[in-house]
C-alpha positions, 0 to 999 in steps of 0.5 A: 500500500502507498504510505502517503495515501491520505487516510481521510479519503478512505473515510469519504462515502465514495473513496476514489478508486484511483488518483492521478497526480503531477507535481511535487510528490513531497506534498503527499505526506502533508496531505496525508496528515490533512495539513492543508486548507481549502479555499473555495467560492464562486466563479463570479466574485466581487472585487472584495471576494477576489482580493480576500481570496488572494490575501488568504492564499498568500497568508496560508502560504506564508504560514506554511499551509498548502492551499487546496482549491479546484482551479476554477474561475474566480475565487479558486484561481485567486487563492492559488495566485496568492499562494504562488505569489508568496512562494507557497504550495498550491494543490489543484484538485481537478474535475477533469483529467490532468491533461485537460485545462478547464477553463481553457485560459488557465493553462499558465496557472495550471502549469504553475500549480503543477510546477510548484505544488500538485495537480490531482484528479481521479479521472484518467486521460480521455475521460469525457467531461460531465457536470457531475465530475465537479461534485466528485472533485469537491469531496476530494478537496474536502477529504484532503484538508483540516479546514475550509474557507468559504470566501464568497458564493451565491445560494446556488454554488458548488462551493456550498456543496463543499461546505456541506461535505466539510460540515458532515465530516466535522471539518471547521468552516471559515466564512468571509462576511460580505454585504447582507444584500450582495447576491454573490455572497448570499450563500456564504453569508448564510453559513454564518448563521449555521455556525461557521466562523467569520474570517475577518482578517486573512492572517487569522 
């Protein structure tokens, strides 16, 4: 058996049957110990959300924590960019095979994540794209981390799915508060009523 396989993934309702990866294999022990933090949110964030995601990525990198995200548009990309800027270790969990870049203009970012950190997917090359693959990706993200930061998302968002999975597994959820009337943050703000911890300062 692989000693660095993250044990927490075996606790998932549907553990991955296989994992494909590219990048810094030395990161697996940290992930095996859940020594990482997920940063998730909407693909269509406000400027405030983008700024906070980038600052959180930087703060985690400076504190030595790998930043796990889905390499999607918006919050995910900003968190990984902040992590890279601070010389950190980004971990991109993909809803596509490793050889596919999605969204297509993230080629440079995905390559940088592979070089400085890790890309992980449970989909073999050539697997056709399906919407359900992104929900499967969410459970992997949650299974690799010690905490999840929900930066900004509306009431219908894949990031909320990640938060629900984290809650079920007893993983702490931090939420960046936003304007009460902001539609792009209505879903994340609601988690503040459900017992999530407000994240006011990225260094927290």
